[in-house]
C-alpha positions in Angstrom: 187.9 123.5 -60.9 188.9 127.3 -62.8 191.1 128.7 -64.8 191.0 132.1 -63.3 194.1 131.8 -60.7 195.3 135.2 -62.4 192.4 137.3 -61.8 193.3 140.3 -60.0 191.0 142.1 -57.1 189.8 144.4 -60.1 188.7 142.1 -62.4 187.2 140.3 -59.0 185.4 143.1 -58.8 184.1 144.2 -61.8 182.6 140.3 -61.7 180.6 141.0 -58.5 179.7 144.6 -59.8 178.4 142.3 -63.0 176.6 139.9 -61.3 175.2 142.3 -58.9 174.0 144.3 -61.0 172.7 141.6 -63.5 170.5 140.3 -60.7 168.9 143.4 -60.3 167.4 143.3 -63.5 164.7 141.8 -64.7 164.9 138.2 -66.5 162.6 140.0 -69.8 165.1 143.3 -69.8 166.9 144.0 -72.7 169.5 145.3 -70.1 171.0 142.0 -69.4 172.6 141.3 -72.3 175.5 143.6 -72.5 176.3 142.6 -68.6 175.7 138.8 -69.8 177.6 139.2 -72.8 180.8 141.0 -70.9 180.6 137.9 -67.9 180.4 135.2 -70.6 183.9 136.8 -72.3 185.2 136.9 -68.4 185.0 133.3 -68.4 185.1 131.4 -71.5 189.0 130.6 -70.6 187.0 128.2 -68.2 185.2 127.1 -71.0 188.1 126.6 -73.3 190.0 125.0 -70.3 186.8 122.6 -70.1 186.5 121.5 -73.9 189.9 120.4 -73.4 189.5 117.3 -71.8 187.6 116.3 -74.3 190.5 117.0 -77.0 190.8 114.4 -79.8 187.6 112.3 -79.3 186.6 112.8 -82.8 185.2 116.3 -82.3 186.2 119.8 -83.3 187.7 121.6 -80.0 185.8 124.7 -81.5 182.6 123.0 -81.5 183.1 121.7 -78.1 183.7 125.1 -77.0 181.0 126.9 -79.0 178.8 123.8 -76.9 180.4 124.3 -73.5 179.5 128.4 -73.8 176.2 127.1 -74.6 176.4 126.2 -70.6 177.9 128.8 -69.7 175.6 131.4 -70.4 173.0 128.9 -69.0 174.1 128.9 -66.2 174.8 132.6 -65.7 170.8 133.4 -65.8 170.5 130.9 -63.4 173.5 132.3 -60.9 172.1 133.4 -57.6 174.6 135.6 -55.8 172.7 135.0 -53.6 173.8 131.6 -52.0 177.3 132.5 -51.8 179.1 130.4 -55.3 181.9 131.6 -57.2 180.4 132.1 -60.5 182.5 129.9 -62.2 182.3 127.1 -59.4 178.0 127.3 -60.5 179.0 126.8 -63.7 180.9 124.4 -64.5 178.3 121.3 -64.1 176.5 122.8 -66.6 179.4 123.8 -68.8 180.6 120.1 -68.7 176.7 118.9 -68.9 176.3 121.3 -72.5 180.1 118.9 -74.3 178.2 115.7 -73.5 175.3 116.7 -74.9 177.2 117.6 -77.7 179.0 114.6 -77.9 175.4 112.6 -77.6 173.8 114.1 -80.0 176.7 114.1 -82.6 179.7 112.2 -82.4 178.3 108.9 -81.6 177.2 108.9 -85.5 180.8 108.7 -86.3 181.6 106.1 -84.1 179.0 103.2 -84.4 178.2 101.6 -88.1 175.7 102.9 -89.9 173.9 100.0 -90.1 174.1 99.5 -86.5 172.3 103.0 -85.7 169.3 102.5 -88.0 169.0 99.0 -86.5 169.4 101.3 -83.0 166.7 102.8 -84.4 163.9 100.2 -85.7 164.9 98.9 -82.0 163.6 102.1 -80.3 160.0 102.0 -82.3 159.4 98.5 -82.0 160.5 98.8 -77.7 157.5 102.2 -77.8 155.1 99.6 -79.9 155.2 96.9 -78.2 155.2 98.1 -74.8 151.8 99.7 -75.4 151.1 95.9 -77.0 151.8 94.2 -74.4 151.3 96.4 -71.5 155.3 95.8 -70.5 159.0 96.4 -71.6 159.6 93.2 -74.1 162.6 91.3 -73.9 165.4 90.9 -76.0 164.3 87.9 -77.1 160.2 89.0 -78.5 162.3 92.1 -80.0 164.6 90.2 -82.4 161.5 87.9 -82.9 159.9 90.9 -84.2 162.4 92.3 -85.9 163.5 89.7 -88.0 167.2 89.9 -86.6 169.0 87.6 -83.3 169.2 88.5 -80.3 173.0 89.9 -80.4 171.6 92.0 -83.5 169.9 93.6 -80.6 171.7 94.1 -77.6 174.2 95.9 -80.1 171.8 98.2 -81.0 170.9 98.8 -77.3 174.4 99.2 -76.5 174.8 101.9 -79.5 172.2 103.8 -77.9 174.8 104.4 -74.9 177.4 105.1 -77.0 178.4 108.4 -75.3 177.0 107.5 -71.9 178.5 110.2 -69.3 180.8 107.7 -68.3 182.1 106.6 -71.4 183.0 110.5 -71.8 184.7 110.4 -68.1 188.7 111.7 -68.9 189.5 109.9 -65.6 187.1 108.5 -62.8 189.1 108.5 -59.8 188.5 104.9 -58.8 190.5 105.3 -55.5 187.7 106.8 -54.2 185.5 103.6 -53.8 183.3 101.6 -55.3 179.9 103.5 -57.3 178.2 100.7 -55.1 174.3 100.5 -55.1 173.9 104.2 -57.3 175.2 102.4 -59.8 172.6 99.1 -59.9 169.9 101.9 -59.8 171.0 104.6 -61.8 170.5 102.3 -65.0 167.0 101.9 -64.1 166.1 105.4 -63.2 167.0 106.8 -66.3 164.5 104.4 -68.5 161.7 105.4 -66.4 158.7 105.9 -68.3 156.2 107.1 -66.3 157.9 111.1 -66.5 154.8 112.7 -65.1 155.4 110.7 -61.8 159.0 111.2 -61.5 158.7 114.6 -61.9 156.3 115.0 -59.4 158.1 112.6 -57.1 161.6 115.0 -57.8 159.8 117.4 -56.4 159.3 116.0 -52.9 162.8 115.5 -52.2 165.2 117.6 -50.0 167.0 120.8 -52.5 170.0 119.2 -51.9 168.9 115.6 -53.4 167.6 117.1 -56.1 170.2 119.4 -57.0 172.0 115.3 -57.0 169.5 114.6 -59.5 169.9 117.3 -61.9 173.8 117.1 -61.9 173.7 113.3 -62.8 170.6 112.9 -65.0 169.8 116.2 -66.5 174.2 117.4 -66.9 175.2 113.8 -67.5 177.8 114.0 -65.0 179.8 111.4 -63.7 180.0 110.8 -59.9 183.5 112.4 -59.9 182.7 115.8 -61.8 180.0 115.9 -59.1 182.1 115.0 -56.6 184.7 118.1 -57.4 181.9 120.7 -58.6 179.8 120.1 -54.7 183.9 119.9 -53.0 183.1 116.4 -51.1 184.3 113.0 -52.4 183.1 110.4 -54.6 182.4 107.9 -51.8 180.1 110.4 -50.6 178.4 111.2 -53.8 178.0 107.4 -54.3 176.6 107.1 -50.9 174.1 110.2 -51.4 172.7 109.2 -55.1 172.2 105.6 -54.0 169.3 107.0 -50.9 168.7 109.4 -52.9 167.5 106.8 -55.8 166.3 104.4 -53.6 164.1 107.2 -51.9 163.0 107.5 -55.4 162.2 104.1 -55.9 160.4 103.8 -53.1 158.7 106.6 -54.1 157.2 105.6 -57.0 156.2 102.4 -56.5 154.1 103.7 -52.9 150.2 103.1 -53.3 
């Protein structure tokens, strides 16, 4: 989605010229600054449009625009003009990802009671310590005994950690596109993988399309419906690709 439908041939030509010039300049060359700034300014209406989808969710709109602008700058820096995609299409997932990151980093504290926030921190610390001591992840009951609280309190603290998960921030999920299916069952386990070094090595073995899919889902924090919109495919197709890719990753992670 883009808000650039009003752009005329002159604006499109200017964007193309700026992108071509930017691609010819080394990443550490100060000459990139003014070109990048102009491209960012041209696409700020897109950022404001995307930020507006999260209006009235407890965070000032301008803060969301600022976070989205960071994503836009990142996208401009990473954009590859030879791939034939529009900058607005390429930038949308990163802009949305930074807006979601803002909620995860800031807004959850507004909604979650302070006592639960503090318990969540204690649960996280206890989980790390007990995992090392037990050589496995502790159970909910073991955490409750360790912290002197009820198992219900531990579960509430664990839920608080995901108060602003990507799916809870999804403005509108198209249920008609089909059930998330296997991917939904595998994604939580994938997100909790602790052996990150092994994971990174396994990810490097995947084809580029699968790596990009994983990046959009778990790094940028997009929902399946948003990935589908960004890539121009159906949500069901995204779900199937995720399920297949996550299954492949799990098999690679557990192979001898």
